[in-house]
Every structure is written in structure tokens, then in C-alpha cells.
Residue frames as qw, qx, qy, qz and C-alpha x, y, z in Angstrom:
[[0.046, 0.914, 0.383, -0.121, 96.35, 111.36, 85.72],
 [0.155, -0.910, 0.225, 0.311, 99.62, 113.22, 85.75],
 [0.727, -0.021, 0.513, 0.455, 101.31, 111.09, 83.13],
 [0.067, 0.638, -0.227, -0.733, 102.77, 113.04, 80.29],
 [0.059, 0.195, -0.808, -0.553, 102.20, 110.53, 77.62],
 [0.237, -0.354, -0.869, -0.250, 98.77, 109.00, 78.34],
 [0.270, 0.035, 0.324, -0.906, 95.54, 110.78, 79.30],
 [0.154, 0.373, 0.915, 0.006, 92.22, 109.01, 79.65],
 [0.066, 0.438, 0.513, 0.735, 89.35, 110.61, 77.69],
 [0.350, -0.775, -0.517, -0.098, 87.43, 111.71, 80.80],
 [0.509, -0.301, -0.266, 0.761, 90.21, 113.92, 82.46],
 [0.072, -0.165, 0.049, 0.982, 89.34, 117.10, 80.64],
 [0.279, -0.258, -0.595, -0.708, 85.80, 116.37, 79.63],
 [0.637, -0.241, 0.263, -0.684, 82.29, 115.91, 81.21],
 [0.165, 0.213, -0.963, -0.031, 83.16, 112.29, 81.98],
 [0.421, 0.141, 0.703, -0.556, 79.85, 111.73, 83.82],
 [0.654, 0.517, 0.078, -0.547, 77.94, 112.06, 80.44],
 [0.523, 0.577, -0.575, -0.251, 80.50, 110.16, 78.39],
 [0.219, -0.345, 0.896, -0.176, 81.42, 107.23, 80.66],
 [0.620, 0.031, -0.566, -0.542, 79.90, 104.16, 79.13],
 [0.854, -0.325, 0.213, -0.347, 78.24, 101.20, 80.87],
 [0.321, 0.526, -0.787, 0.022, 80.81, 98.52, 81.44],
 [0.891, -0.221, -0.386, -0.092, 80.71, 94.87, 82.47],
 [0.782, -0.344, -0.121, 0.506, 84.23, 95.11, 84.05],
 [0.135, 0.943, -0.135, 0.273, 86.13, 98.21, 84.99],
 [0.813, -0.110, -0.238, 0.519, 89.75, 97.88, 85.89],
 [0.163, -0.968, 0.015, -0.191, 90.89, 100.67, 88.25],
 [0.785, 0.105, -0.273, 0.546, 94.60, 101.17, 88.68],
 [0.257, 0.374, -0.280, 0.846, 96.16, 103.25, 91.44],
 [0.226, -0.467, -0.683, 0.513, 95.13, 104.45, 94.81],
 [0.035, 0.780, 0.441, 0.443, 92.77, 107.37, 95.13],
 [0.254, 0.100, -0.323, 0.906, 93.86, 110.76, 96.43],
 [0.120, -0.642, -0.720, 0.235, 91.23, 112.02, 98.88],
 [0.085, -0.600, -0.046, 0.794, 92.08, 115.64, 98.01],
 [0.003, 0.139, -0.612, -0.779, 91.43, 115.12, 94.42],
 [0.521, 0.299, 0.457, -0.656, 87.82, 115.72, 93.93],
 [0.591, 0.431, -0.446, -0.517, 87.81, 114.83, 90.18],
 [0.296, 0.258, -0.919, -0.018, 89.37, 111.48, 90.85],
 [0.221, 0.095, 0.806, -0.541, 86.96, 110.70, 93.68],
 [0.585, 0.407, 0.131, -0.690, 84.00, 111.69, 91.53],
 [0.535, 0.422, -0.617, -0.393, 85.29, 109.51, 88.59],
 [0.043, 0.128, -0.965, 0.226, 85.71, 106.53, 90.94],
 [0.407, 0.264, 0.640, -0.596, 82.07, 106.88, 92.21],
 [0.619, 0.488, -0.119, -0.604, 80.80, 107.16, 88.62],
 [0.342, 0.357, -0.855, -0.157, 82.83, 104.14, 87.56],
 [0.128, 0.031, 0.924, -0.360, 81.19, 102.15, 90.31],
 [0.523, 0.411, 0.333, -0.668, 77.72, 103.31, 89.21],
 [0.593, 0.560, -0.322, -0.481, 78.40, 102.43, 85.51],
 [0.272, 0.417, -0.866, -0.041, 80.24, 99.05, 86.11],
 [0.881, -0.205, -0.335, -0.265, 78.88, 95.63, 86.68],
 [0.872, -0.310, -0.135, 0.353, 82.25, 94.57, 88.32],
 [0.001, 0.941, -0.307, 0.140, 84.95, 96.76, 89.73],
 [0.928, -0.071, -0.137, 0.339, 88.44, 95.22, 89.86],
 [0.262, -0.904, 0.283, 0.183, 91.27, 96.93, 91.87],
 [0.856, 0.454, -0.079, 0.234, 94.05, 96.51, 89.26],
 [0.474, 0.490, -0.423, 0.597, 97.46, 96.49, 91.02],
 [0.530, -0.290, -0.634, 0.484, 98.61, 96.67, 94.57],
 [0.036, 0.004, -0.168, 0.985, 98.06, 100.45, 94.97],
 [0.518, -0.232, -0.281, -0.774, 94.40, 100.24, 94.09],
 [0.718, -0.285, -0.631, -0.073, 93.99, 97.07, 96.22],
 [0.659, -0.514, -0.431, 0.339, 95.72, 98.08, 99.40],
 [0.089, -0.996, -0.001, 0.009, 97.15, 101.51, 98.87],
 [0.846, 0.197, -0.131, 0.478, 100.67, 99.96, 99.11],
 [0.541, -0.143, -0.187, 0.807, 103.35, 102.45, 99.54],
 [0.024, -0.516, -0.256, -0.817, 101.06, 105.50, 98.58],
 [0.536, -0.718, -0.432, -0.102, 99.37, 105.22, 102.00],
 [0.658, -0.413, -0.151, 0.611, 102.61, 106.69, 103.41],
 [0.322, 0.515, 0.214, 0.765, 102.39, 109.83, 101.33],
 [0.282, -0.610, -0.436, 0.599, 102.46, 113.12, 103.20],
 [0.254, 0.942, 0.209, -0.070, 101.95, 115.59, 100.31],
 [0.201, -0.815, 0.330, 0.431, 104.43, 117.96, 98.68],
 [0.660, 0.116, 0.581, 0.463, 104.96, 116.00, 95.47],
 [0.207, -0.173, 0.346, 0.899, 105.88, 118.07, 92.41],
 [0.052, -0.343, -0.669, -0.657, 102.77, 117.84, 90.35],
 [0.478, -0.652, -0.330, -0.488, 100.11, 118.37, 93.20],
 [0.174, 0.287, -0.660, 0.673, 101.78, 119.43, 96.56],
 [0.488, -0.248, 0.322, -0.773, 98.36, 119.67, 98.28],
 [0.868, -0.036, -0.372, -0.327, 97.55, 116.02, 97.65],
 [0.073, -0.581, 0.697, -0.414, 98.46, 114.30, 100.85],
 [0.600, -0.098, 0.704, -0.367, 96.16, 111.43, 101.68],
 [0.490, 0.269, -0.676, -0.481, 95.86, 108.29, 99.53],
 [0.635, -0.099, 0.623, -0.445, 93.64, 105.26, 100.06],
 [0.132, 0.061, 0.921, 0.361, 92.81, 102.00, 98.32],
 [0.328, -0.163, -0.363, -0.857, 89.72, 102.41, 96.21],
 [0.475, -0.347, -0.807, -0.049, 87.74, 99.99, 98.48],
 [0.166, -0.350, -0.508, 0.769, 87.56, 102.63, 101.11],
 [0.275, 0.277, 0.016, -0.920, 85.31, 104.63, 98.78],
 [0.715, 0.164, -0.307, -0.606, 83.47, 102.07, 96.59],
 [0.894, -0.098, 0.408, -0.157, 82.59, 98.34, 96.69],
 [0.208, 0.598, -0.717, -0.292, 85.35, 96.30, 94.94],
 [0.940, 0.069, -0.032, -0.333, 84.38, 92.92, 93.44],
 [0.956, 0.085, -0.007, 0.281, 87.76, 91.52, 92.68],
 [0.091, -0.925, 0.331, 0.163, 91.41, 92.58, 93.08],
 [0.894, 0.329, -0.080, 0.292, 94.64, 91.75, 91.21],
 [0.413, -0.849, 0.199, 0.265, 97.70, 92.61, 93.22],
 [0.773, 0.107, 0.261, 0.568, 101.15, 93.22, 91.76],
 [0.036, -0.921, 0.080, 0.379, 103.36, 96.05, 90.67],
 [0.496, 0.090, -0.214, -0.837, 102.74, 95.66, 87.82],
 [0.827, 0.084, 0.423, -0.361, 99.92, 93.02, 87.53],
 [0.294, -0.254, 0.836, 0.388, 101.41, 90.08, 85.65],
 [0.453, 0.203, -0.497, -0.712, 99.91, 89.34, 82.24],
 [0.303, -0.113, -0.944, -0.059, 99.03, 85.74, 83.34],
 [0.073, 0.343, 0.676, -0.648, 96.87, 87.27, 86.11],
 [0.376, 0.376, -0.064, -0.844, 94.99, 89.41, 83.64],
 [0.467, 0.106, -0.739, -0.474, 94.41, 86.42, 81.22],
 [0.154, -0.193, -0.932, 0.265, 93.10, 84.25, 84.20],
 [0.153, 0.376, 0.462, -0.789, 90.64, 86.89, 85.14],
 [0.424, 0.328, -0.288, -0.794, 89.41, 87.67, 81.68],
 [0.378, 0.025, -0.878, -0.291, 88.95, 83.87, 80.77],
 [0.080, -0.287, -0.855, 0.425, 87.22, 83.20, 84.09],
 [0.276, 0.412, 0.221, -0.840, 84.83, 86.19, 83.52],
 [0.432, 0.270, -0.522, -0.684, 84.06, 85.14, 80.00],
 [0.413, -0.045, -0.905, -0.093, 83.28, 81.62, 81.17],
 [0.545, -0.583, -0.047, -0.600, 81.34, 82.86, 84.17],
 [0.793, -0.120, -0.550, 0.234, 83.56, 80.83, 86.45],
 [0.254, -0.820, 0.195, -0.474, 83.37, 82.84, 89.69],
 [0.904, -0.417, 0.057, 0.071, 84.64, 79.92, 91.69],
 [0.807, 0.204, -0.008, 0.555, 87.94, 80.14, 89.90],
 [0.167, 0.699, -0.041, 0.694, 88.10, 83.80, 90.62],
 [0.643, -0.701, -0.306, -0.016, 87.70, 83.25, 94.40],
 [0.642, -0.295, -0.137, 0.694, 91.27, 84.23, 95.28],
 [0.173, 0.294, 0.138, 0.930, 90.79, 87.61, 93.51],
 [0.434, -0.638, -0.382, -0.508, 87.39, 88.00, 95.14],
 [0.713, -0.553, -0.318, 0.290, 88.86, 87.20, 98.57],
 [0.487, 0.024, -0.046, 0.872, 91.54, 89.84, 98.01],
 [0.129, -0.520, -0.249, -0.807, 88.87, 92.45, 97.37],
 [0.616, -0.639, -0.418, -0.196, 87.21, 91.51, 100.62],
 [0.732, -0.523, -0.226, 0.374, 90.17, 91.63, 102.91],
 [0.083, 0.984, -0.087, 0.133, 92.07, 94.69, 101.64],
 [0.387, -0.729, 0.554, 0.111, 95.45, 93.16, 102.61],
 [0.924, 0.341, -0.167, 0.045, 98.01, 91.08, 101.15],
 [0.195, -0.792, 0.576, -0.056, 101.39, 89.74, 102.45],
 [0.432, 0.364, -0.824, -0.052, 103.73, 86.87, 102.47],
 [0.375, -0.050, 0.751, -0.541, 101.71, 85.47, 105.45],
 [0.776, 0.287, 0.072, -0.556, 99.00, 84.51, 102.95],
 [0.583, 0.454, -0.668, -0.084, 101.46, 82.09, 101.27],
 [0.075, 0.241, -0.877, 0.409, 102.47, 80.57, 104.65],
 [0.463, 0.059, 0.601, -0.648, 98.92, 80.31, 106.04],
 [0.744, 0.363, 0.162, -0.537, 96.90, 79.38, 102.96],
 [0.726, 0.495, -0.455, -0.146, 99.36, 77.33, 100.89],
 [0.299, 0.429, -0.806, 0.277, 102.06, 75.88, 103.08],
 [0.382, -0.140, 0.696, -0.592, 99.92, 75.06, 106.12],
 [0.812, 0.237, 0.187, -0.500, 97.38, 73.37, 103.86],
 [0.666, -0.182, 0.678, 0.253, 100.14, 71.24, 102.27],
 [0.647, 0.712, 0.266, -0.066, 99.67, 72.73, 98.77],
 [0.044, 0.883, -0.380, -0.272, 103.17, 74.16, 98.28],
 [0.952, 0.261, 0.056, 0.153, 105.25, 72.39, 95.60],
 [0.557, -0.552, 0.265, 0.562, 108.42, 74.65, 96.12],
 [0.619, 0.615, 0.346, 0.346, 108.17, 76.07, 92.59],
 [0.451, -0.275, -0.049, 0.848, 109.51, 79.46, 93.71],
 [0.143, 0.641, 0.435, 0.617, 106.97, 81.65, 91.83],
 [0.298, -0.905, -0.303, 0.011, 106.11, 83.55, 94.97],
 [0.565, -0.551, 0.123, 0.601, 109.72, 84.48, 95.58],
 [0.404, 0.216, 0.509, 0.729, 110.11, 85.45, 91.90],
 [0.032, -0.750, -0.514, -0.415, 106.98, 87.68, 92.13],
 [0.435, -0.764, -0.292, 0.378, 108.04, 89.54, 95.25],
 [0.353, 0.865, -0.005, 0.356, 109.13, 93.17, 94.24],
 [0.208, -0.881, 0.299, -0.301, 111.06, 93.67, 97.47],
 [0.566, 0.276, -0.755, 0.182, 112.75, 90.22, 97.84],
 [0.484, -0.440, 0.433, -0.621, 110.85, 89.72, 101.06],
 [0.963, -0.040, 0.136, -0.230, 109.95, 86.15, 100.15],
 [0.079, 0.632, -0.767, -0.072, 112.78, 83.85, 100.40],
 [0.893, 0.018, -0.400, -0.204, 113.36, 79.99, 100.59],
 [0.259, -0.546, 0.729, -0.321, 114.39, 77.81, 103.37],
 [0.341, -0.122, 0.932, -0.024, 114.66, 74.09, 102.85],
 [0.040, 0.209, 0.811, 0.545, 112.67, 74.23, 99.73],
 [0.088, -0.721, -0.687, -0.021, 109.81, 76.17, 101.20],
 [0.145, 0.706, 0.089, 0.687, 108.96, 79.86, 101.15],
 [0.447, -0.502, -0.480, 0.564, 109.72, 82.17, 104.02],
 [0.082, 0.859, 0.272, 0.427, 108.73, 85.85, 104.49],
 [0.401, -0.108, -0.309, 0.856, 110.88, 88.59, 105.91],
 [0.042, -0.806, -0.587, 0.060, 108.09, 90.73, 107.41],
 [0.276, -0.692, 0.008, 0.667, 110.36, 93.83, 107.70],
 [0.128, -0.248, 0.556, 0.783, 110.78, 93.90, 103.91],
 [0.133, 0.488, 0.846, 0.167, 107.20, 92.96, 103.06],
 [0.089, 0.022, -0.060, -0.994, 105.16, 95.84, 101.55],
 [0.390, 0.329, 0.726, -0.461, 101.94, 93.93, 101.64],
 [0.360, 0.327, -0.381, -0.786, 101.29, 94.13, 97.93],
 [0.797, 0.155, 0.452, -0.369, 99.87, 90.52, 97.75],
 [0.520, 0.588, -0.502, -0.363, 101.86, 89.55, 94.59],
 [0.044, -0.359, 0.930, -0.072, 103.28, 86.36, 96.12],
 [0.447, 0.186, 0.802, -0.350, 99.99, 84.85, 96.88],
 [0.613, 0.592, 0.123, -0.509, 98.34, 85.97, 93.78],
 [0.483, 0.595, -0.587, -0.262, 101.02, 84.55, 91.51],
 [0.269, -0.274, 0.917, -0.108, 101.22, 81.20, 93.34],
 [0.457, 0.037, -0.685, -0.566, 99.69, 78.65, 90.99],
 [0.246, -0.227, -0.902, 0.272, 98.32, 76.81, 94.11],
 [0.138, 0.254, 0.369, -0.883, 96.34, 79.86, 95.22],
 [0.452, 0.232, -0.266, -0.819, 94.12, 79.32, 92.19],
 [0.208, -0.078, -0.968, -0.118, 93.08, 75.71, 92.73],
 [0.564, -0.383, -0.200, -0.703, 89.35, 75.27, 93.28],
 [0.006, -0.274, 0.855, -0.441, 89.89, 73.84, 96.60],
 [0.587, 0.039, 0.485, -0.647, 86.21, 73.42, 97.43],
 [0.825, 0.312, -0.223, -0.416, 85.61, 71.45, 94.23],
 [0.430, 0.405, -0.796, 0.135, 88.71, 69.22, 94.86],
 [0.237, -0.165, 0.754, -0.590, 87.39, 68.43, 98.28],
 [0.733, 0.180, 0.244, -0.609, 83.91, 67.59, 97.02],
 [0.804, 0.385, -0.358, -0.279, 85.16, 65.35, 94.27],
 [0.441, 0.356, -0.787, 0.245, 87.83, 63.54, 96.41],
 [0.712, -0.540, -0.423, -0.152, 85.68, 63.32, 99.58],
 [0.527, 0.082, -0.440, 0.723, 88.52, 64.92, 101.71]]
């Protein structure tokens, strides 16, 4: 909203009348609870969209914006920020700061093919509203799925994910709970349910 180079077409207009019906709406950034325009735009997007995707860690969990106390240069009265799921139902979430191009491609291809099972990790993220290195430890390593590829550590923006004896480890003091490590792990996108059915495990 406050970018100097990009402005969406509804910022200065009567967006409620112009906003089109959408199959998928990607919403980036957390929502400021003191910004009536943004709140109304978010509610309208939910009404006009088949699926809402929290695009990026701030939209998904609020990330570091949840620690805001107001006083920023553009809008000093804006002091409370929340993930969009606190105001509207979110169907899937793509963590990251920024979201990796591969993640976007996976979601678009899966939606075009109607493969909602493949999208289960993104749907799970929307439901739980959290993300941290513990997800990799709990869902990947403890299930014997980790190959030690290092993608989770490379995806971590704060270097909270490290490696010990070929396996990921998480420094919880550095983790900002953005969810990038788990979302970028190639094993997080395995259709586990289908694999178990086909192998009889």
C-alpha cells in the first residue's frame, strides 16, 4: 500500500465495485487492524475469491510484523498487525520471505490439475497458522523422510536451521517461525497418504 513504485488498482478507487470474481487470490503481507481500507479490501477479497492463499510469511503468521508498536514513518497510528487468517478464512498458505518461485509453480500446477492432495502441506499451513524449524524435525526427520539435502537450511532467512551429523537442527532462539524450511523441503510435498496406500505401510 505504501510502496512508491507499485499501487494496486483498488487503492484509490471504489474497489468493492471493481474487484473481479477470482478463482485464486494471493494476499501478501499482514493486515493492519487500524487500516480500515485494508481490512475492508481483505473482506471483499474473501467474498470474491474461490480460494484465498496467504502469500508469504507475514500474511501466513504475521512474522515480525506482529511485534510492531506503531510509529512508523508512513502511518504512525498503525500499531497492530495480524496474519490474514485472523480476519478471513484462508485456504492455503505459502511461507517464505519472499516466496520461492518453485513454491508458486507447485501451487499453480496443482490447482490447474485439481490435485488438492498435493497441496496438503500448503493447506495444513493455512490451518495451523504457525511455522518453525520444529516442523522439519517432527514431520520429516522423525518420519524417516529426510535425505540430508540441505534445502531447509538454505531456505532459512535467519540461519536458524543448521546441520548436525547430516541432519537438520533448529536454533529456536533464531527461528522467526516463517515456515520457509518446511515449505521448501522436497519431502514435505510427498503425498504420504497415497504412498502408504500403494505400499501397504
